[in-house]
N, C-alpha and C positions, 0 to 999 in steps of 0.2 A: 365535796368531793372535788376540790379545787384547792391551789394556793394563790394567793393576789399580792403580787407586787409589781411597782411599776416596771414595765419591761424594758431593758437595755440589752444590748447585743452581747456584752461581756457577761451579763446574768445568764442568758441563754445559753452561751458556748460553757460556761461552768456547770450547769444542770445537766447540759446534754453529755457533757463527758461524764458526769457521775451516774446518771440514770439514762439506761439506752432504750427505754422503752416508751418514750414520750410520743404519743400520737399525733398532738396536735397542739395549737395556741387557743386557749379559751380568752374570751373577752367579757368584763362585766363592769357596768360604770364606768366605762373610759379605761379600765385598768385591764393590762394583758398580762398572762400568766401560763407557764408552762403547764398543761395537765398531766400528771403522772398517774398511772395505775399500778398500786401496789400488790395486788392479788387478782386471781381468777384470769380467765382465757383473754390472749392479746387480741385486739382488734374488736374486741365487743363494744367499743364506745366510740361516740362522734360529739362534737360540739353542739350545744343544744339549737333546737329550732328559735327558742326565744331567750334571750339573757337570762342568766341565772339558772339555767337548765342544762342537763345533760342527757344525751340520747344513749342507751343501753339496747344491744340486738335483742329482739323479742323473743322471748320463751314464753310459750304459752302457759306453763305451770307458774312461772313468776306473775305473768300478767294477772291471772285467776288470784294468786294469794294478794296482790298488790290491791284489787279491786274489793277483795272481801275486807281488808285490813282498812281500806279507806270508809267503810261504814262500822268500824271497830273503834273500842275506846282506844287501841293501840296506835291510832292514827297520828298523834303529835310526837310519837316517837319513831316514826318512819319518813323517809324523804317524800315530800308532796309529789304524788303521781296524778299525772294529768292526761293520760290516755296513750293511744298508740299513734305514731307518725311514720310518714314514708319520708326515707331520705332520699338525696339526690341520687344515690346509687341504687335506688329501686327497693332497697330492704327496708324492712319494717322494724321500727324501734319503739321501745317504751320510753316516754319523756318523763324524766325525773327532777325534781330539785337538785342543783348544784349545792352541796351542803358547805362547801368551802368559799363559795362565791363573796360572802360577806367578810372573810378572814384575810388580814394582812400576815405575810409570813407565817403561816401556821405549821405547827407540829402536827402530824397525822399519824394515827396507828390502827391498824385492821387487826382485831381479835377474833377468830373463828371460834364460834360456839358450839358446844356440845361434846359428847364422849366418842362420837364417830362422825365420819363425813362422806359416808356412802348410805345410801337407801337399803334397806333389807333385800328388797327386788333386787338391786343391783348385785348384792352377795350372792343372792339364790342364783341369777341368773348366770354368774362367773363360775358357781360350783356345778352347773349343768353340763358345762365343756370346760373342764379345768387344765386347759392346754398350758403346758410348761412354755414360760416367757423366757427364751434364751439370750444371753449377750452375744451378738454377732456384728459384722461391719455394718449391717443396715441399723441396729439398734443400740450401737455403741452409745453410751452415755443417755441412753433415753430408755432403755427397756428395763424392766422391773429388777431383774436379777443385778443388771449392773448398777442400779441406783441404790439398791440395797447393799452390796458391798463397798459402793463409795462410801456411804454413810458410816456403815459397820460392816468390816469385813469378817465379823465374827458371827454375823447373824444368821447366815444360811446354816441348815443342817450338813451334815456329812453327803447325805444322798443329793442335796440341791448344790453342793460344791461338786460333786462328780459330775452331775449333769449340767452344770453351769446355767441352772435356770430354776424359776419358782413358777408356781400357779398364782393367777391374779387373786383367787380367794386369799391365799396365803399372805401375798405383799399388801393387801388391802387392810387386813387386820394387823399386820406386823406395823404398818405405816402410823398408825395410831397410837403404840406403844413407845415411840421413839421420842414423842415430844409430849409436852403436860396436856393434849387432849384426854389422854386414858387417865391420868392422874388427878387433873385439876377440873376437866370439863371444860376446856379452853385451850387456844393455842394462840401464839403472836404469829400472824403472818408476815406483817411487814411494817416498817417505820419510815417514816420521813419526817426530818426536823425542820425547824424553820430556816436554816442557812442553807437548805439543798440537799444536804447529805442524805442517803438512803441506806437501808439495810433489809434483807429478807433472810439474813442467816440465822434463822431462828428453827430449823428443823429437829435439833436435838435440845432444845430449850426445855427441860422435862421438870426439873424439881421446883419446890416453892421457892427455894433459895436463889435459882437461876431466873426463874420467872420475875421474882421480886426486884433483883438486881436489873433487869430489862426495863422493868416498869418505872425503876427508879430513874434509870438514865433517860427516859423519855419524859420524866416530870422535871429533870435538872433544870435550875435556872427559874422555873415557874412556880414560885411558892404559894400561888393561890389556888392552883390547878387542882390538887389532890381532893380538897374538901369539895369542890363543884363537881368532880366526877363521883364522889361518894354519894352525894345528894339525887345526882341524876341517876345513877345506877340502882338507888334505892326507891327512886319514883317509877323506874321502868318496871323494876321487879313487883312492885306493889300493883301495878297496872295489869302486868302479865297474869298475875294471881287470881284477877278476877274477869280477864278477857277471855269473852266466849270464842274469839279466833283462836287463841293459843290453847285454850283447852280442847279444842277438836282437830288439832293439827301437830304434826312431828314437824321440827324444824332442823332441818339437816343441811351442813355447809352453809349456814346463815352466820352473818358476823356483826358484831358492833363496831362502828367507826367513832375513834376517840379524835378530836379536834381541839386544840388549844392555841393562843398564842398571849401576849403579855396582857390582854384586857379581857377575854373571854374563852370559855370553855363549853364543848356541846358534845354529847353522845347520841348516836341513832342507830338502830336497826337496819341492817342493809342486807342484800343478796338472798333472794327467796327462789332460787331456781328448784330447788329440792325440798320446799316447803309444800307438804302433801297434806289432805284431811287423813285422819285415823281411820282405820278399818270399823266398820259399824260394831257396835258393842265393845269396842276397844277403848280403855281408860288409861291414861298415862300420868306419872307424878311429874315429868321433866326431872326428877332427882333420882330415882331409884336406878342400880345398877343394870345396864343393859344386857341381856340374852336374847339370842334370835327368836323373833316371835312376840315378843314384849311390846315392841315399837318405842322403847324409852330412848329419849335423845339426850339428855342429860342437861338440858339448856339452862334450868334453874340452879342445878350444881355448880354449874360454871359460873353463873352470875353471883352466887353466894360466895364462891372463893374469889372472884374479883373485887366484891365489896370489901371482903376481909383485908387482900392485900392492899388495895388502895387506903383503907383505913389505916393499916399499918403505916404507911408512908405519911399518910395526914399527920398522925400522932407523933411520929418523927419530927416532922417539919415544925410542928407546934411546940415541941418539946426543944429541940435543938436550932430550930432555924434553919436547918439543912435535912436533905434525905439520908437516913442512915442505910447502909448497903448491907446489913445483915437482917436475916429474918427474926423478929421479936414476938413473943406471944401476944396474942390480943383476945379480947373478950370471946369472939366468935371463932377463935382457931381450933382446927379439927382436922383429923385425919381422913383421908378420903382413900378408897380402894378402887373408885373408878373415875374414870375421867370426871365484792371482790372490792379487795378495797381499791379506793379511787382518790387519787388527788388530781388537782389539774395541771396543758400547753399546747399546728399551723391552724389552722384558721377556722373560723366560722364559715368561710365559704365552702368548705366541704358539704353544708347541709343549707345553703342559703335558698334552694328549692325545696326544701322539705315542706311537706303540706298534711295537715292533720287529717287523720283517719277516723279515728273515734276521741273522745274527750270526756274525762271524769271530773266533774266540777270539783274545784278544790274549796 
């Protein structure tokens, strides 16, 4: 969850100009690097209480999920969780392993997994009071109707255009259809390359061709990476399929964090703020299409497609020595009808007075 390079003022000015949401400088083994958040709510992170850690604002749901994962076979594929600490600001934080602390000049990508990013309860509550969300001077550029027409002016119905408004449930469902969430079971949230350039412009990256082009761009120049990602994704998949935790939970809004540089590559599961136990007597496949009441999340569907797409890149690299930008058929090619991330930069002084409250042995 960091990027590691020797800090110089010119480097920092370059990153600051490219990425405006850098909250602080992280330090690890005498290296200083700008910490950059690719996805999620801004202001949720602080520099870690210990080197090699990051603090994430406490979410009780995520805390409970991390505690359960710490006792599950999924533990090696999740950032090490060492309990709750209190920051100098008086807030409570989850203390997590900073996944990027050992990387120099890493490329980082956040991929949000699953066919939906909202809980069924969230959708049900939104339907209880389906208030129209209008564009106005207060909500300009942030309201749901405004967001919809900015992305696709043809998306609203005639009635919605007349009212200049949409309901929250309508927006929640529509939002998943414009990206690869609904078609592939995952979507790219953000990418940061080793040179410091970043992009979060993936809202309408939807088709396999578009997704593969984005993955190819992420891999470009690192010929060893695709095979390592395929191997790790397959290991994660095999572990998920026998994990007691995964069997009994739905994972909504969770991500896979991809990190690589010239020598290493790493994939880890992150973000569990909407990971909740399944209702009693409810069992899901994590692959079947979702309909309200099934609690299907599509996590394994997305993972299958990711493995397939990275495998295509791997084969093209092996055959041509470079990444092909077109989709070719693979042995696992199939048609699908259903579908934060973090990198690291002022200073650790923000939390020098942080004190542990509880600790999970690592």
